[in-house]
C-alpha positions, 0 to 999 in steps of 0.5 A: 599487441592489442590483447596486451593493452586491455589486459593492462587496462583491466589491471589498472582498472581493477587496481583503481576499484580495489584502492577505492574499496580500502579507501572506503573501509577506512573512510567508514572506520574513521568517520561512522556517521558520514559513512551512515549518512551516505548509506541512509542518502543511496537508500532513499534514492533507491527507494525512489526510484523503485517508487517511479518504477511501481506505477499508481493504478489508473482507469479499470485497475485503480477501480478494482485495486479500490473496491479489494481495498473497500472490502479488505476495511470492511472484513476488518471491521466485521468480527466487532459487529453481531447485529446487521450491517449497512455498508456505504461506499464513498456515500453511495451504495455498493454494486451488486458485484461488490455485495456479491463479494460479502454474501460469506460474511455474518451477520447480514451485509446489506446496502446503506438504502435498506436502512433508516437512521435513528438516533441510536444506530440503524434500523432496517426499512423492511423489518424493522431490526436494529443495525450498524452502518459502516462506511467506507470513504474514498481511497488516496493512493499514496507512494511513500518514501522509506527512510 
């Protein structure tokens, strides 16, 4: 008896789902604009839930992520430069570890403290060679909502 009751409940539930599916198709064809609004709203809600599930890095993880971003920005700017480059990260000299990550770059990359500003560019304090200063400021991490 109980088995038959469960089977009939399943059939009723399947029938309700089938009717809801047919109703959704009819509604989508009769009111296409509202259907797209409903789909976009569900997509936005899903994106917001996912963005809350992916945390913004903090502490050591954030510092490592910011260093990767700083490196990527500097590497992106380097192909346009043919003279020595003096770099500054957040208005400070980069760390030894960060400088080691950029050791493979050509032209030569040095800390901004190794150079002196002039009216037209920068000059190396020890060699007198002209160069250019590239600076990367702070990183602001923002969770973007897709729309």
